[in-house]
ROFITI-161516 format. One record per atom (N, C-alpha, C): x, y, z; residue in one letter. Coordinates in steps of 0.2 Angstrom, whole numbers, padded with zeros to 4 digits, always signed. Layout:
! residues N
XYZA/...
***
This chain:
! residues 297
+0335+0215-0158M/+0329+0213-0154M/+0324+0210-0158M/+0321+0205-0156S/+0315+0202-0160S/+0309+0206-0159S/+0304+0205-0164N/+0298+0208-0163N/+0294+0206-0156N/+0295+0199-0155E/+0292+0196-0149E/+0295+0199-0142E/+0301+0200-0142S/+0305+0202-0136S/+0303+0210-0134S/+0300+0213-0139Q/+0299+0220-0138Q/+0293+0221-0134Q/+0288+0216-0133Y/+0282+0217-0129Y/+0282+0212-0123Y/+0288+0209-0121K/+0288+0205-0116K/+0292+0209-0110K/+0289+0209-0104I/+0293+0212-0099I/+0291+0208-0092I/+0297+0206-0089S/+0296+0202-0083S/+0295+0206-0077S/+0290+0205-0073M/+0288+0209-0067M/+0284+0204-0062M/+0285+0206-0056S/+0281+0203-0051S/+0276+0209-0049S/+0270+0206-0048T/+0264+0211-0048T/+0258+0208-0044T/+0255+0213-0040F/+0248+0211-0038F/+0243+0216-0040F/+0237+0214-0043S/+0233+0219-0046S/+0225+0217-0045S/+0221+0221-0046I/+0214+0220-0046I/+0210+0224-0052I/+0206+0220-0055V/+0202+0223-0060V/+0195+0223-0058V/+0191+0228-0059G/+0184+0228-0056G/+0179+0233-0060G/+0173+0231-0058V/+0168+0235-0062V/+0162+0237-0057V/+0159+0242-0057D/+0152+0244-0054D/+0147+0243-0059D/+0143+0238-0060V/+0138+0237-0065V/+0133+0242-0065V/+0132+0245-0059D/+0126+0250-0058D/+0127+0256-0062D/+0134+0259-0061N/+0135+0265-0064N/+0140+0265-0070N/+0143+0259-0071G/+0147+0258-0077G/+0155+0259-0076G/+0156+0261-0069D/+0164+0262-0068D/+0168+0256-0069D/+0173+0256-0073L/+0178+0251-0074L/+0185+0253-0072L/+0189+0249-0069G/+0195+0251-0067G/+0200+0245-0065G/+0206+0247-0064V/+0212+0243-0062V/+0216+0247-0057V/+0218+0243-0052A/+0223+0245-0047A/+0229+0240-0047A/+0235+0242-0047V/+0241+0238-0047V/+0247+0241-0043V/+0251+0236-0041A/+0257+0238-0037A/+0262+0233-0039A/+0269+0235-0038S/+0274+0230-0040S/+0281+0233-0038S/+0285+0228-0038K/+0293+0230-0037K/+0295+0230-0044K/+0293+0236-0048F/+0295+0236-0055F/+0293+0244-0056F/+0298+0247-0060L/+0297+0254-0062L/+0291+0255-0066L/+0287+0260-0064A/+0281+0262-0068A/+0277+0257-0071A/+0274+0253-0066V/+0270+0247-0067V/+0264+0249-0071V/+0261+0256-0070G/+0255+0258-0073G/+0256+0259-0081G/+0262+0259-0083H/+0264+0260-0090H/+0262+0253-0094H/+0262+0248-0090V/+0262+0241-0093V/+0255+0237-0092V/+0253+0237-0086V/+0248+0232-0083V/+0241+0234-0085V/+0239+0240-0084P/+0231+0242-0084P/+0229+0244-0091P/+0223+0241-0093W/+0220+0243-0099W/+0213+0243-0098W/+0210+0248-0100V/+0202+0249-0098V/+0199+0253-0104V/+0193+0251-0105K/+0189+0255-0110K/+0182+0255-0108K/+0179+0261-0108T/+0172+0263-0106T/+0167+0258-0109T/+0162+0256-0105N/+0157+0251-0108N/+0159+0245-0111N/+0166+0243-0110V/+0169+0237-0112V/+0171+0233-0107V/+0177+0235-0104G/+0180+0231-0098G/+0186+0233-0096G/+0190+0229-0092A/+0196+0231-0089A/+0200+0225-0089A/+0207+0226-0090I/+0212+0220-0091I/+0218+0222-0087I/+0221+0217-0084A/+0228+0218-0081A/+0232+0212-0084A/+0237+0214-0087T/+0242+0209-0090T/+0249+0210-0087T/+0251+0204-0084Q/+0257+0205-0080Q/+0261+0198-0080Q/+0266+0197-0075A/+0271+0192-0075A/+0276+0193-0080A/+0277+0189-0085W/+0281+0190-0091W/+0276+0194-0096W/+0274+0200-0095A/+0269+0203-0097A/+0269+0204-0105A/+0263+0201-0108N/+0262+0202-0115N/+0257+0208-0116N/+0260+0214-0117V/+0256+0220-0118V/+0251+0220-0123V/+0252+0215-0128R/+0247+0215-0133R/+0240+0212-0130R/+0240+0209-0125Y/+0234+0206-0122Y/+0229+0212-0120Y/+0232+0218-0118G/+0228+0223-0117G/+0223+0225-0122G/+0226+0228-0127P/+0222+0231-0133P/+0218+0226-0136P/+0221+0220-0137L/+0218+0214-0141L/+0212+0211-0137L/+0213+0211-0130G/+0208+0208-0126G/+0202+0213-0126G/+0203+0219-0126L/+0198+0224-0126L/+0194+0224-0132L/+0197+0222-0138R/+0194+0222-0144R/+0189+0215-0144R/+0192+0210-0141Y/+0187+0204-0140Y/+0181+0205-0136Y/+0182+0209-0130L/+0177+0210-0126L/+0171+0215-0130L/+0174+0220-0134E/+0170+0224-0137E/+0165+0220-0142E/+0168+0215-0145K/+0164+0211-0149K/+0159+0206-0146K/+0159+0206-0139G/+0154+0202-0136G/+0157+0196-0133G/+0163+0195-0134I/+0167+0188-0132I/+0167+0189-0124I/+0165+0184-0120N/+0166+0184-0113N/+0173+0184-0111N/+0175+0186-0105P/+0182+0186-0102P/+0185+0179-0103P/+0182+0174-0101K/+0185+0167-0101K/+0187+0165-0108K/+0183+0166-0113D/+0184+0165-0120D/+0190+0170-0123D/+0189+0176-0120A/+0194+0181-0123A/+0201+0178-0120A/+0202+0176-0114I/+0208+0174-0112I/+0211+0168-0116I/+0206+0163-0117N/+0208+0157-0122N/+0211+0159-0128N/+0208+0164-0131R/+0210+0167-0138R/+0217+0170-0137R/+0218+0174-0132L/+0224+0177-0131L/+0230+0172-0130L/+0229+0167-0126T/+0234+0163-0124T/+0235+0157-0128T/+0230+0155-0132E/+0231+0148-0136E/+0237+0148-0141E/+0238+0154-0144K/+0244+0154-0149K/+0250+0157-0146K/+0250+0159-0140D/+0256+0162-0137D/+0261+0157-0134D/+0267+0156-0137R/+0272+0151-0135R/+0274+0152-0128R/+0273+0158-0125K/+0276+0160-0118K/+0270+0160-0113K/+0264+0157-0115R/+0258+0158-0111R/+0259+0155-0104R/+0264+0150-0103D/+0265+0148-0096D/+0268+0153-0092D/+0271+0158-0094Y/+0274+0163-0090Y/+0270+0169-0090Y/+0264+0169-0092R/+0259+0175-0092R/+0254+0175-0087R/+0252+0181-0085Q/+0246+0181-0080Q/+0241+0187-0083Q/+0235+0186-0082I/+0230+0190-0084I/+0224+0190-0081I/+0221+0196-0079G/+0214+0196-0076G/+0210+0200-0080G/+0203+0198-0081I/+0199+0202-0085I/+0192+0203-0082I/+0189+0208-0082V/+0182+0209-0081V/+0178+0213-0086V/+0172+0211-0088N/+0169+0215-0093N/+0163+0220-0089N/+0160+0224-0093F/+0155+0229-0090F/+0149+0226-0087F/+0148+0219-0089K/+0142+0215-0086K/+0144+0213-0079K/+0150+0213-0077G/+0153+0210-0071G/+0155+0203-0071G/+0156+0200-0078E/+0159+0194-0079E/+0166+0194-0078E/+0170+0189-0075S/+0177+0190-0074S/+0180+0183-0076S/+0186+0183-0077A/+0191+0177-0078A/+0198+0179-0077A/+0202+0174-0076A/+0209+0175-0075A/+0213+0169-0077A/+0219+0170-0078F/+0224+0165-0080F/+0231+0166-0077F/+0233+0161-0074T/+0240+0161-0071T/+0244+0155-0074T/+0249+0157-0078G/+0253+0152-0081G/+0257+0148-0076G/+0258+0141-0078K/+0261+0137-0073K/+0268+0138-0072K/+0271+0142-0076N/+0278+0144-0074N/+0279+0151-0071N/+0274+0154-0069C/+0274+0160-0066C/+0277+0159-0059C/+0282+0164-0057L/+0286+0163-0051L/+0281+0163-0044L/+0283+0158-0040S/+0279+0158-0034S/+0280+0163-0029S/+0275+0165-0025Y/+0268+0162-0025Y/+0264+0166-0031Y/+0261+0162-0035A/+0257+0165-0040A/+0250+0162-0040A/+0245+0166-0042G/+0238+0164-0042G/+0233+0169-0043G/+0227+0167-0043H/+0221+0172-0045H/+0215+0170-0041H/+0211+0175-0040I/+0204+0174-0037I/+0199+0178-0041I/+0194+0175-0044T/+0189+0179-0048T/+0182+0179-0044T/+0178+0184-0045G/+0172+0184-0041G/+0167+0189-0045G/+0161+0190-0043N/+0157+0194-0046N/+0159+0201-0047N/+0161+0203-0053G/+0163+0210-0054G/+0170+0212-0053G/+0174+0207-0052F/+0181+0208-0050F/+0186+0202-0051F/+0192+0203-0052S/+0197+0198-0052S/+0204+0200-0049S/+0207+0197-0044V/+0213+0198-0041V/+0218+0193-0044V/+0224+0195-0045Q/+0229+0191-0047Q/+0236+0194-0045Q/+0241+0189-0045G/+0248+0191-0043G/+0253+0186-0043G/+0259+0188-0044N/+0265+0183-0044N/+0271+0186-0040N/+0275+0181-0038I/+0281+0183-0034I/+0278+0186-0027I/+0272+0183-0025L/+0269+0186-0019L/+0272+0183-0012L/+0271+0187-0007K/+0273+0184+0000K/+0269+0177+0001K/+0263+0177-0001G/+0259+0171+0000G/+0252+0172-0003G/+0248+0166-0002E/+0241+0166-0004E/+0237+0171-0001E/+0239+0173+0005E/+0234+0178+0009E/+0234+0185+0006E/+0239+0186+0002V/+0239+0193-0002V/+0232+0193-0006V/+0231+0188-0010L/+0225+0188-0014L/+0219+0187-0010L/+0219+0183-0005N/+0213+0182-0001N/+0211+0189+0002N/+0216+0192+0005S/+0214+0199+0008S/+0212+0204+0003S/+0214+0204-0003M/+0212+0208-0008M/+0205+0207-0010M/+0203+0200-0011A/+0196+0198-0013A/+0191+0200-0008A/+0193+0198-0001R/+0188+0199+0004R/+0187+0207+0005R/+0192+0211+0005T/+0192+0218+0006T/+0188+0221+0000T/+0189+0219-0006F/+0185+0222-0012F/+0177+0220-0011F/+0176+0214-0009E/+0169+0212-0008E/+0165+0216-0002E/+0169+0218+0003N/+0166+0221+0009N/+0167+0228+0009N/+0171+0231+0005A/+0172+0238+0006A/+0166+0242+0003A/+0166+0248+0006K/+0160+0253+0005K/+0163+0258+0000K/+0158+0262-0003G/+0160+0268-0007G/+0160+0266-0015G/+0163+0270-0019E/+0163+0269-0026E/+0168+0264-0028E/+0168+0262-0034L/+0173+0257-0036L/+0180+0259-0035L/+0182+0266-0036V/+0188+0268-0034V/+0190+0267-0027V/+0186+0268-0022D/+0187+0267-0015D/+0189+0259-0014D/+0185+0255-0017K/+0186+0248-0016K/+0192+0245-0019K/+0194+0248-0025L/+0200+0246-0028L/+0206+0248-0024L/+0206+0254-0021I/+0212+0257-0017I/+0212+0252-0010I/+0206+0251-0008A/+0206+0247-0001A/+0209+0240-0003A/+0207+0237-0008A/+0209+0230-0010A/+0217+0230-0011A/+0220+0235-0014L/+0227+0236-0016L/+0230+0237-0009L/+0228+0241-0005E/+0231+0242+0002E/+0231+0235+0006E/+0225+0232+0006A/+0225+0225+0009A/+0230+0220+0007A/+0231+0220+0000G/+0236+0216-0002G/+0243+0218+0000G/+0244+0224+0000D/+0251+0227+0003D/+0252+0225+0010D/+0247+0226+0014N/+0247+0224+0021N/+0248+0217+0022N/+0246+0213+0018A/+0246+0205+0018A/+0253+0203+0016A/+0257+0207+0014G/+0264+0205+0011G/+0266+0207+0004G/+0261+0208+0000G/+0262+0210-0007G/+0267+0207-0011G/+0271+0210-0015D/+0277+0208-0018D/+0282+0206-0014D/+0284+0200-0013K/+0289+0198-0008K/+0296+0201-0010K/+0297+0204-0016R/+0304+0207-0017R/+0304+0214-0014R/+0298+0217-0013G/+0298+0224-0011G/+0293+0228-0014G/+0294+0235-0014K/+0290+0240-0017K/+0293+0245-0021K/+0289+0247-0026Q/+0292+0252-0031Q/+0287+0257-0034Q/+0282+0254-0037S/+0277+0258-0041S/+0270+0255-0040S/+0265+0260-0041A/+0258+0258-0041A/+0254+0262-0046A/+0248+0260-0048A/+0244+0264-0052A/+0237+0263-0051A/+0233+0268-0053L/+0226+0267-0052L/+0222+0271-0058L/+0218+0267-0061I/+0214+0270-0066I/+0207+0268-0066I/+0202+0273-0066V/+0195+0271-0066V/+0192+0276-0072V/+0188+0272-0076L/+0184+0276-0081L/+0177+0276-0080L/+0174+0282-0081R/+0167+0283-0080R/+0165+0287-0086R/+0159+0286-0089K/+0157+0289-0095K/+0156+0297-0093K/+0160+0301-0097C/+0160+0308-0096C/+0162+0310-0089C/+0166+0306-0086G/+0168+0307-0079G/+0175+0311-0078G/+0178+0312-0084G/+0184+0316-0084G/+0183+0323-0083G/+0189+0326-0083Y/+0189+0334-0082Y/+0186+0337-0088Y/+0181+0341-0087G/+0177+0344-0092G/+0170+0340-0094G/+0170+0334-0091G/+0163+0331-0092G/+0162+0329-0099G/+0155+0329-0101C/+0153+0326-0108C/+0155+0331-0113C/+0156+0338-0111R/+0158+0343-0116R/+0165+0341-0119R/+0169+0338-0114A/+0176+0337-0116A/+0176+0330-0119A/+0171+0326-0117G/+0171+0319-0120G/+0177+0314-0117G/+0179+0316-0111V/+0184+0312-0107V/+0181+0308-0102V/+0183+0301-0102D/+0180+0297-0097D/+0185+0295-0091D/+0191+0298-0091K/+0196+0296-0085K/+0193+0300-0079K/+0190+0296-0075Y/+0187+0298-0068Y/+0193+0299-0064Y/+0197+0294-0063V/+0203+0294-0059V/+0209+0291-0064V/+0215+0294-0064D/+0221+0291-0067D/+0227+0294-0064D/+0230+0289-0060I/+0235+0291-0055I/+0241+0286-0056I/+0247+0288-0056R/+0253+0283-0056R/+0258+0286-0052R/+0261+0281-0048V/+0267+0282-0044V/+0272+0278-0047V/+0277+0281-0050D/+0282+0277-0054D/+0288+0274-0050D/+0290+0278-0045D/+0296+0275-0041D/+0295+0278-0034D/+0294+0274-0029S/+0293+0276-0022S/+0295+0271-0018S/+0297+0272-0012N/+0298+0267-0007N/+0292+0265-0004N/+0286+0269-0004E/+0280+0267-0002E/+0275+0269-0007E/+0274+0266-0013P/+0270+0268-0018P/+0263+0268-0017P/+0260+0263-0013I/+0253+0263-0011I/+0251+0269-0007I/+0255+0270-0002A/+0254+0276+0003A/+0254+0283-0001A/+0259+0283-0006E/+0259+0289-0010E/+0253+0289-0015E/+0251+0284-0018L/+0245+0284-0022L/+0239+0286-0018L/+0238+0284-0012K/+0232+0286-0008K/+0233+0294-0006K/+0239+0296-0005R/+0240+0304-0004R/+0238+0308-0010R/+0240+0305-0016I/+0238+0309-0022I/+0231+0309-0023I/+0228+0303-0022F/+0221+0302-0023F/+0217+0307-0019F/+0219+0308-0013K/+0215+0312-0009K/+0215+0319-0012K/+0221+0322-0015I/+0221+0328-0018I/+0217+0328-0025I/+0217+0322-0028W/+0213+0321-0034W/+0206+0322-0033W/+0204+0319-0027D/+0197+0319-0025D/+0195+0326-0024D/+0199+0330-0020L/+0197+0337-0018L/+0197+0341-0025L/+0201+0340-0029T/+0202+0344-0035T/+0197+0343-0041T/+0195+0336-0042F/+0192+0335-0048F/+0185+0331-0047F/+0184+0328-0041L/+0178+0324-0040L/+0173+0327-0036L/+0167+0327-0039K/+0161+0331-0036K/+0157+0325-0032K/+0160+0322-0027R/+0156+0317-0024R/+0155+0318-0016R/+0157+0324-0014D/+0157+0326-0007D/+0149+0325-0005D/+0148+0323+0001K/+0142+0322+0004K/+0140+0327+0009K/+0144+0331+0011E/+0143+0335+0017E/+0145+0342+0015E/+0140+0347+0016L/+0141+0354+0014L/+0140+0358+0021L/+0144+0363+0021L/+0144+0368+0027L/+0141+0374+0025L/+0138+0378+0030D/+0135+0384+0029D/+0141+0389+0030D/+0141+0394+0025W/+0147+0399+0026W/+0146+0403+0033W/+0140+0404+0035K/+0139+0408+0041K/+0141+0405+0047K/+0142+0398+0047D/+0145+0394+0052D/+0152+0393+0052D/+0155+0394+0047I/+0163+0393+0046I/+0167+0399+0044I/+0164+0405+0043W/+0168+0410+0040W/+0173+0412+0045W/+0172+0412+0051S/+0177+0414+0056S/+0183+0410+0056S/+0182+0403+0056D/+0188+0398+0056D/+0191+0399+0049D/+0188+0400+0044V/+0191+0401+0037V/+0195+0407+0037V/+0193+0413+0040A/+0197+0419+0041A/+0203+0418+0044A/+0203+0414+0050K/+0209+0413+0054K/+0214+0409+0050K/+0212+0404+0047A/+0216+0399+0043A/+0219+0404+0037A/+0216+0408+0034L/+0218+0412+0028L/+0223+0417+0031L/+0222+0419+0037I/+0227+0424+0040I/+0234+0420+0041I/+0233+0414+0044K/+0239+0410+0045K/+0243+0409+0039K/+0239+0408+0033L/+0242+0406+0027L/+0245+0412+0023L/+0243+0418+0025G/+0245+0424+0022G/+0241+0427+0017G/+0235+0424+0016Y/+0230+0427+0011Y/+0226+0433+0014Y/+0226+0434+0020L/+0222+0439+0023L/+0226+0442+0029L/+0226+0449+0029D/+0230+0452+0034D/+0227+0456+0040D/+0220+0454+0041Y/+0217+0457+0046Y/+0211+0452+0048Y/+0208+0453+0054V/+0202+0449+0056V/+0196+0453+0054V/+0192+0450+0049P/+0186+0453+0047P/+0180+0452+0053P/+0176+0457+0052K/+0170+0457+0058K/+0164+0454+0055K/+0163+0453+0049K/+0157+0450+0046K/+0158+0445+0041K/+0153+0441+0040Q/+0154+0435+0035Q/+0154+0437+0028Q/+0152+0443+0026N/+0152+0445+0019N/+0157+0450+0018N/+0162+0450+0022D/+0168+0455+0021D/+0171+0453+0014D/+0171+0458+0010K/+0173+0457+0003K/+0181+0454+0002K/+0185+0457+0006K/+0192+0455+0006K/+0193+0447+0009K/+0188+0445+0013L/+0188+0439+0016L/+0186+0434+0010L/+0181+0436+0007I/+0178+0431+0001I/+0183+0431-0004I/+0186+0437-0006M/+0191+0437-0011M/+0197+0433-0009M/+0199+0433-0003A/+0205+0429+0000A/+0203+0421-0001A/+0197+0420+0001F/+0195+0413+0001F/+0195+0410-0007F/+0193+0414-0011N/+0192+0412-0018N/+0199+0412-0021N/+0204+0416-0019T/+0211+0416-0021T/+0214+0409-0018T/+0213+0408-0012W/+0216+0401-0009W/+0213+0395-0013W/+0207+0395-0015V/+0204+0390-0019V/+0207+0389-0026V/+0208+0395-0029S/+0211+0395-0036S/+0218+0393-0036S/+0222+0395-0030T/+0229+0394-0030T/+0230+0386-0029T/+0225+0383-0026N/+0225+0376-0025N/+0222+0372-0030N/+0220+0375-0035N/+0216+0372-0041N/+0210+0369-0039N/+0206+0371-0034F/+0200+0369-0032F/+0194+0373-0035F/+0195+0377-0040E/+0189+0381-0042E/+0183+0377-0045E/+0185+0371-0046N/+0180+0366-0048N/+0175+0365-0043N/+0177+0367-0036K/+0172+0365-0031K/+0169+0372-0028K/+0170+0378-0031L/+0167+0384-0029L/+0160+0383-0030L/+0156+0386-0025R/+0149+0386-0025R/+0146+0393-0025R/+0140+0394-0027R/+0137+0401-0027R/+0131+0401-0022R/+0130+0396-0018D/+0124+0396-0013D/+0126+0397-0006D/+0132+0400-0005K/+0134+0401+0002K/+0135+0394+0006K/+0137+0389+0002K/+0139+0383+0005K/+0146+0381+0003K/+0150+0378+0007V/+0157+0375+0006V/+0157+0368+0007V/+0160+0365+0003W/+0161+0357+0004W/+0166+0356+0010W/+0163+0352+0014K/+0167+0350+0020K/+0174+0348+0019K/+0175+0344+0014S/+0182+0342+0012S/+0187+0348+0010S/+0184+0353+0007I/+0188+0359+0006I/+0190+0363+0012I/+0185+0363+0016Y/+0186+0367+0023Y/+0191+0363+0027Y/+0190+0356+0027D/+0195+0352+0031D/+0202+0353+0029D/+0203+0353+0022Y/+0209+0354+0019Y/+0212+0360+0021Y/+0208+0366+0020L/+0211+0372+0022L/+0213+0373+0029L/+0210+0370+0034L/+0212+0370+0041L/+0218+0366+0042L/+0218+0360+0039D/+0224+0356+0039D/+0230+0359+0037D/+0230+0363+0031Q/+0235+0366+0028Q/+0238+0372+0032Q/+0233+0375+0036S/+0235+0381+0040S/+0239+0379+0046S/+0238+0372+0048K/+0241+0369+0054K/+0248+0366+0053K/+0249+0365+0046S/+0256+0362+0044S/+0262+0367+0044S/
***
């Protein structure tokens, strides 16, 4: 095997790279009829940029492109440098966004149809072997109009591309990565920037599975809930749910029942939600809803 063939992988893919210039979030969402697409396509660096390299993917475009961005080279010029000496550039596809919101993309003329890209302020969508042009149009429109954080917009755009036809060969894998300064588990003390990092490597419905996992990720790791509930208003419902789930064996008569509180804390820890425990007699609504849903299943 030649050195060149070691970094070339043929795949059909649709992806989006994006940035929130206000808080610095940078990320990539991608789906494909290809095993473990998250292993190849997305490349992100905090305070630098995000890159998706696909089609007949040259994975060197990822780390090398990020180095160009880190040196202050804009996305368009970075793509020119990456492709100018690449003998297989006509088979490549790449999308880049930097931390400033500047974006650029390249679709080689020999990428399999339908292939193309759309760039905008703070994002780029690109894909090959797609059902049609509407896949990219839907992704771009959705990203521009979606509410929430960057991660929510990336998921919405990926789902819109899937609903518009996606990869015309079918479905297999998807991935989502968003970096935020000190946004990972442990925060700044750990020095981890992985705000969200999810892969679905082999599934009949990879985007649906990606969304399911993200819901649990959100519950477990992200402190972005906007609604808090007072313990005095929900303790009775919590007790009933815990009884159904086997964490409590009697109906408590008061909200500060020690076994009730211990049972709730045990349920939280069992589900790895201790990151969401509070000391102010408040409970995140998302945790409360998850408990009730779990008790009904």
